[in-house]
Backbone as ProteinMPNN parsed JSONL, in Angstrom:
{"seq_chain_A": "MEDIDKTIEARILRLTMANGDQINGQVNIRRVPGYDRASDLIANNDENFLVLMNATVNSKENETSVRHKTLFVNKDHIIWAAPEDKEI", "coords_chain_A": {"N_chain_A": [[0.845, -1.177, 0.0], [0.559, 2.212, -0.833], [2.372, 4.817, 0.734], [0.875, 7.609, 1.806], [0.959, 11.027, 2.466], [-1.122, 12.376, 4.802], [-1.567, 14.955, 5.577], [-3.323, 17.988, 5.868], [-3.499, 20.578, 3.573], [-4.731, 23.515, 3.272], [-6.491, 25.632, 0.991], [-8.057, 28.666, 0.168], [-10.956, 29.041, -1.726], [-12.964, 30.817, -4.096], [-16.079, 30.459, -5.418], [-18.378, 30.597, -8.14], [-21.555, 29.585, -8.835], [-23.679, 27.829, -11.219], [-26.326, 28.541, -10.718], [-26.083, 31.048, -9.717], [-25.324, 31.303, -7.07], [-22.802, 32.152, -4.689], [-19.866, 30.845, -3.378], [-17.601, 30.563, -0.753], [-14.825, 28.897, 0.465], [-12.661, 26.429, 2.008], [-10.334, 24.231, 0.467], [-8.7, 21.064, 0.416], [-5.636, 20.769, -0.862], [-3.924, 18.65, -0.939], [-4.982, 16.181, -1.594], [-4.563, 14.342, -3.69], [-1.596, 12.804, -4.672], [0.893, 14.689, -6.389], [-0.82, 16.559, -7.384], [-0.975, 19.715, -6.663], [-2.246, 22.143, -6.701], [-5.066, 24.329, -6.458], [-6.549, 24.505, -8.792], [-5.999, 22.065, -9.969], [-7.59, 20.296, -8.52], [-10.163, 21.034, -9.324], [-10.08, 20.622, -12.086], [-9.587, 17.912, -12.242], [-10.97, 15.002, -13.369], [-11.55, 12.644, -12.107], [-12.997, 12.756, -9.777], [-16.28, 13.723, -9.087], [-17.21, 15.593, -7.341], [-16.37, 18.506, -5.458], [-14.846, 18.986, -2.42], [-15.5, 21.147, 0.143], [-14.389, 22.914, 3.002], [-15.401, 24.609, 5.96], [-17.221, 26.4, 4.691], [-18.978, 29.125, 3.147], [-22.081, 30.008, 1.911], [-23.487, 32.217, -0.275], [-26.481, 33.084, -1.32], [-28.633, 34.109, -3.992], [-31.288, 33.945, -3.383], [-31.478, 33.99, -0.615], [-31.085, 36.364, 1.976], [-29.22, 36.217, 3.922], [-26.042, 34.748, 4.791], [-25.117, 31.308, 4.598], [-23.517, 29.019, 6.619], [-21.351, 26.204, 6.387], [-19.86, 23.355, 7.744], [-18.746, 21.273, 6.3], [-18.976, 20.922, 2.821], [-20.207, 19.554, -0.127], [-19.671, 20.025, -3.471], [-21.011, 19.823, -6.668], [-18.988, 19.565, -9.399], [-19.78, 20.017, -12.017], [-21.494, 22.152, -11.926], [-20.082, 24.404, -11.384], [-19.205, 27.557, -12.501], [-17.276, 29.441, -12.358], [-14.167, 29.885, -10.75], [-11.8, 30.866, -8.31], [-8.716, 31.38, -6.566], [-8.278, 32.677, -3.22], [-7.321, 36.091, -3.051], [-4.938, 36.696, -1.576], [-3.593, 34.318, -1.725], [-2.6, 33.826, -4.207]], "CA_chain_A": [[0.0, 0.0, 0.0], [1.341, 3.439, -0.98], [2.378, 5.699, 1.898], [0.407, 8.935, 1.388], [0.928, 12.019, 3.535], [-2.514, 12.78, 5.01], [-1.606, 16.312, 6.094], [-4.201, 18.9, 5.132], [-2.973, 21.872, 3.165], [-5.956, 24.187, 2.83], [-6.487, 26.85, 0.182], [-9.39, 29.268, 0.095], [-11.48, 29.231, -3.078], [-14.22, 31.532, -4.317], [-16.78, 29.815, -6.521], [-19.684, 31.063, -8.584], [-22.267, 28.423, -9.335], [-24.562, 28.063, -12.359], [-27.565, 29.18, -10.256], [-25.75, 32.379, -9.218], [-24.797, 31.259, -5.702], [-21.365, 32.331, -4.521], [-19.384, 30.02, -2.271], [-16.219, 30.722, -0.307], [-14.495, 27.808, 1.365], [-11.316, 25.868, 1.947], [-10.157, 22.91, -0.12], [-7.433, 20.421, 0.743], [-4.951, 20.519, -2.13], [-3.075, 17.458, -0.807], [-5.807, 14.975, -1.697], [-3.987, 13.408, -4.652], [-0.181, 13.105, -4.879], [1.205, 15.276, -7.682], [-1.766, 17.648, -7.659], [-0.755, 20.616, -5.536], [-2.884, 23.443, -6.948], [-6.529, 24.275, -6.373], [-7.081, 24.257, -10.14], [-5.895, 20.629, -10.231], [-8.766, 19.639, -7.936], [-11.347, 21.331, -10.131], [-9.912, 20.032, -13.413], [-9.486, 16.461, -12.114], [-12.256, 14.374, -13.701], [-11.729, 11.401, -11.353], [-13.988, 13.001, -8.725], [-17.332, 14.623, -9.559], [-17.532, 16.593, -6.329], [-15.317, 19.253, -4.787], [-15.138, 19.036, -0.985], [-15.133, 22.418, 0.757], [-14.48, 22.962, 4.463], [-15.663, 25.964, 6.473], [-17.755, 27.094, 3.516], [-20.071, 30.081, 3.273], [-22.859, 30.106, 0.682], [-24.277, 33.435, -0.432], [-27.467, 32.772, -2.348], [-29.485, 35.207, -4.441], [-32.596, 33.752, -2.762], [-31.403, 34.279, 0.821], [-30.377, 37.6, 2.297], [-28.155, 35.907, 4.865], [-25.105, 33.704, 4.404], [-25.282, 30.027, 5.281], [-22.214, 28.399, 6.875], [-21.303, 24.743, 6.387], [-18.564, 22.826, 8.16], [-18.307, 20.536, 5.118], [-19.93, 21.098, 1.724], [-19.835, 18.85, -1.344], [-20.163, 20.793, -4.604], [-20.902, 19.143, -7.948], [-18.124, 20.375, -10.256], [-20.49, 20.352, -13.254], [-22.273, 23.374, -11.714], [-19.163, 25.53, -11.147], [-18.924, 28.307, -13.733], [-16.123, 30.309, -12.125], [-13.452, 29.597, -9.503], [-10.545, 31.602, -8.147], [-8.161, 31.327, -5.218], [-8.28, 33.923, -2.446], [-6.302, 36.998, -3.583], [-3.666, 36.615, -0.855], [-2.983, 33.016, -1.946], [-2.215, 33.684, -5.621]], "C_chain_A": [[0.896, 1.248, 0.0], [1.216, 4.304, 0.267], [2.044, 7.12, 1.432], [0.363, 9.844, 2.601], [-0.494, 12.546, 3.657], [-2.642, 14.178, 5.6], [-2.52, 17.171, 5.227], [-3.457, 20.181, 4.832], [-4.133, 22.618, 2.512], [-5.653, 25.427, 2.002], [-7.908, 27.367, 0.132], [-9.758, 29.497, -1.366], [-12.753, 30.056, -3.037], [-14.851, 30.924, -5.56], [-18.043, 30.589, -6.867], [-20.342, 29.878, -9.266], [-23.217, 28.815, -10.463], [-25.86, 28.754, -11.948], [-27.334, 30.574, -9.678], [-25.241, 32.413, -7.792], [-23.291, 31.487, -5.73], [-20.946, 31.593, -3.261], [-17.922, 30.342, -2.009], [-15.937, 29.581, 0.653], [-13.083, 27.32, 1.149], [-11.354, 24.502, 1.282], [-8.8, 22.376, 0.319], [-6.735, 20.091, -0.567], [-4.016, 19.319, -2.064], [-3.874, 16.166, -0.892], [-5.175, 13.918, -2.597], [-2.513, 13.76, -4.849], [0.074, 13.633, -6.293], [0.281, 16.407, -8.093], [-1.681, 18.61, -6.483], [-1.312, 22.011, -5.761], [-4.39, 23.263, -6.856], [-7.134, 23.971, -7.739], [-6.991, 22.774, -10.514], [-7.102, 19.883, -9.679], [-10.008, 19.841, -8.787], [-11.267, 20.639, -11.487], [-9.862, 18.5, -13.385], [-10.857, 15.828, -12.335], [-12.5, 13.072, -12.955], [-12.789, 11.544, -10.262], [-14.994, 14.032, -9.224], [-17.614, 15.768, -8.598], [-16.267, 17.221, -5.756], [-15.728, 19.377, -3.323], [-14.6, 20.345, -0.427], [-15.319, 22.321, 2.259], [-14.701, 24.416, 4.867], [-16.193, 26.872, 5.357], [-18.899, 28.035, 3.892], [-20.757, 30.192, 1.92], [-23.677, 31.383, 0.733], [-25.198, 33.213, -1.619], [-28.252, 34.012, -2.729], [-30.85, 35.149, -3.749], [-32.608, 34.121, -1.282], [-30.626, 35.566, 1.054], [-29.228, 37.366, 3.267], [-27.265, 34.795, 4.312], [-25.39, 32.444, 5.206], [-23.908, 29.384, 5.387], [-22.364, 26.884, 6.92], [-19.916, 24.304, 6.829], [-17.931, 22.052, 7.0], [-19.392, 20.659, 4.058], [-19.375, 20.377, 0.5], [-20.487, 19.574, -2.516], [-19.945, 19.989, -5.882], [-20.122, 20.039, -8.911], [-18.794, 20.789, -11.564], [-21.235, 21.681, -13.148], [-21.403, 24.594, -11.4], [-18.928, 26.245, -12.471], [-17.697, 29.199, -13.591], [-15.495, 29.939, -10.792], [-12.151, 30.377, -9.482], [-10.04, 31.431, -6.726], [-8.308, 32.686, -4.54], [-7.113, 34.785, -2.91], [-4.945, 36.855, -2.894], [-2.939, 35.3, -1.1], [-2.538, 32.815, -3.391], [-0.707, 33.676, -5.723]], "O_chain_A": [[1.872, 1.319, 0.748], [0.122, 4.507, 0.794], [2.843, 7.755, 0.743], [-0.197, 9.486, 3.637], [-1.02, 13.111, 2.698], [-3.715, 14.551, 6.075], [-2.489, 17.084, 4.0], [-2.86, 20.794, 5.717], [-4.469, 22.38, 1.352], [-4.703, 26.164, 2.266], [-8.857, 26.586, 0.061], [-8.987, 30.066, -2.138], [-13.518, 30.002, -2.074], [-14.233, 30.88, -6.623], [-18.693, 31.164, -5.994], [-19.765, 29.252, -10.155], [-23.523, 29.994, -10.642], [-26.441, 29.485, -12.75], [-28.273, 31.213, -9.204], [-24.768, 33.455, -7.338], [-22.599, 31.076, -6.661], [-21.587, 31.702, -2.216], [-17.108, 30.386, -2.932], [-16.729, 29.324, 1.561], [-12.396, 27.746, 0.22], [-12.277, 23.716, 1.497], [-7.869, 23.143, 0.564], [-7.193, 19.221, -1.308], [-3.368, 19.003, -3.062], [-3.474, 15.156, -0.313], [-5.246, 12.727, -2.297], [-2.202, 14.908, -5.165], [-0.456, 13.102, -7.269], [0.567, 17.133, -9.045], [-2.253, 18.35, -5.424], [-0.902, 22.96, -5.093], [-4.922, 22.189, -7.139], [-8.129, 23.252, -7.828], [-7.812, 22.28, -11.287], [-7.586, 18.939, -10.304], [-10.811, 18.923, -8.952], [-12.269, 20.126, -11.983], [-10.076, 17.862, -14.416], [-11.794, 16.086, -11.579], [-13.545, 12.448, -13.139], [-13.41, 10.557, -9.867], [-14.611, 15.089, -9.724], [-18.185, 16.788, -8.984], [-15.241, 16.562, -5.593], [-16.835, 19.824, -3.023], [-13.404, 20.623, -0.508], [-16.283, 21.723, 2.737], [-14.239, 25.336, 4.192], [-15.674, 27.963, 5.122], [-19.671, 27.778, 4.816], [-20.107, 30.438, 0.904], [-24.456, 31.605, 1.66], [-24.758, 33.161, -2.767], [-28.509, 34.871, -1.886], [-31.492, 36.18, -3.551], [-33.645, 34.523, -0.754], [-29.619, 35.817, 0.393], [-28.358, 38.223, 3.417], [-27.69, 34.004, 3.47], [-25.848, 32.508, 6.347], [-23.212, 29.219, 4.385], [-23.357, 26.352, 7.418], [-18.911, 24.822, 6.342], [-16.73, 22.164, 6.751], [-20.579, 20.52, 4.352], [-18.215, 20.565, 0.133], [-21.709, 19.723, -2.556], [-18.836, 19.528, -6.152], [-20.554, 21.153, -9.204], [-18.42, 21.801, -12.158], [-21.574, 22.279, -14.169], [-21.921, 25.688, -11.177], [-18.504, 25.628, -13.449], [-17.142, 29.661, -14.588], [-16.203, 29.705, -9.812], [-11.486, 30.53, -10.506], [-10.831, 31.345, -5.787], [-8.444, 33.712, -5.205], [-6.021, 34.265, -3.14], [-3.911, 36.89, -3.56], [-1.775, 35.17, -0.72], [-2.133, 31.71, -3.752], [-0.163, 33.566, -6.821]]}, "name": "protein", "num_of_chains": 1, "seq": "MEDIDKTIEARILRLTMANGDQINGQVNIRRVPGYDRASDLIANNDENFLVLMNATVNSKENETSVRHKTLFVNKDHIIWAAPEDKEI"}
């Protein structure tokens, strides 16, 4: 069995979804060896969902933000993604 470092290395992402929702949250970029950028997680077709931690969803339908400890986002519905400005 391959020895994989299970250390979490979080990056903050800002997402805009197809329905107009905006999501800010952390992703672990150390999920797959050799993939060390947030864009690698989004472009990777092996997993259909992006796992976000400490996520905030700002919906056009709700006036308040909704916080989630863990949020699974279907990558097919992401229309825009960018890392937090300070992490570029």
